[in-house]
N, C-alpha and C positions, 0 to 999 in steps of 0.2 A: 709249828710242831716240826721237830727234826726227824728226818727219816732214819730208819734203823741202820746200824752198821752190821755188815754181814761178811763173814770169812768163808770162802769156798776152798776146801782141801781135797784135791784130787791129783793123782799122779799122771793123768792124761791132760796135757796142756789144752787140747781142743775143748774138752769138757769145761775146764776152768774158764776159758774164753767165752764159751757159749753162755754159761751161767752169769759171768761178769756182765756181758752185754745185756742179757734179758733183765737181770735185777737192776743194773745201772739205768736202763731205759725206763724203769719204774720209779727212779729217783732214789734208790737205795745207795748207800755208800758201800762199795764192794772191794774187798781185797782177796787175793788168792794165795795159796800155798801148794807146793807140789809134793809135800810129804809131811809126816807127823811132826818131825823135829822143827821144821819151818813154821808149822801151824802153832806149836806150843810157844815158840819165840814171839810170833806175832800176837797171839792171844795174851801174853804177858805184857806186851808193849801197848796194846790198845784195847779199849773196852768194846767188845762186840755184843750185839743183842742175840745174833744167831750165828752158829757155825755149822756148815754142812760138811760132813766127813764121809769120804768114800770108804767102804768096808775093806776092799782089797787093794792094798798098796804095798810096795816093797819096803822092807824095814819094819817100821811100826804100822800095824794095821789100824783100821778105824776104831776098833774097841780099845786098843792100847792108847791111841791118840786121845780118845774121849776120856779115858781114865786119867791120863796125865793132865789134861786141861782142867777137868773138874776137880782134881785134887787141890790145885792152887787157885783156880778161878771158878767158883760155883755158879756165878750169875748167868753166863750165856746159855741159851737154848741150843743144845747140840743135836743135830738131826743126821741120821744115817742115810746114806744113799749107796746103791750098788747097781752094777750092770750084770752081776753074776747071780743067776737064780739056780740053786742046787738044793739037794735034799737036806743038807744041814743048815740051811739059811735061817730057819725059824729059831734054832738054838743060838745062832749068832746074834739075831735080833734081840733075843732075851738077854744075852750077855751084854749087849750094848746098853740096854735100858738099865741093867744092874750097875753098869759102869757110870751111870749118871746121864745117859742120853735120853732124848725124848722119843716116844714111839710114833714117829711119822717116818716110815721107811719109804724112800723114794726109789723107784726102779727105773734105771736108765734104759732106753731113752724116755724122757719125760713126755707126757702128753702136752699139747699146747696149753699154756696158762697154768699148768699144774704147779710149777715151781713158785709162782707168785701167790697162788692160792694157799700153798703150804706156809709160806712166809706170813701171810695175813692171819691165818689160823693160829700159828705159833705165837705171833706177837699179841693177839687177842687173849690167848690163854695165859701168856706171861703177865699181862696187865692184871688179870684176875687174881694172880698169886700175890701181887704186891700189896 
């Protein structure tokens, strides 16, 4: 069985590196992108099972990135993550789901093992849809 292909989209390189390492150590094939435009280009070039998208990024935010990816490529499971907790966050999460994202909101910093647990849960849910 081949391991899932995962794209991590975050404007903070250290976040990308940490997720790349943790998911790579679990045997997943991981790529990173530092903004929405790069993520869209990579998503069009390669078939990803899961795409993690940071909510707050310069240029295209996570919701716009999710919309653009899902418009052309509906298959990947797109998961929101953020390090910004504020009063309007719930509305942003709802917007993200309406844009085609999945409702697994990850709040940075992640708890140990949380990232891998979310990947396994998302992949299991995705298999039930097929």
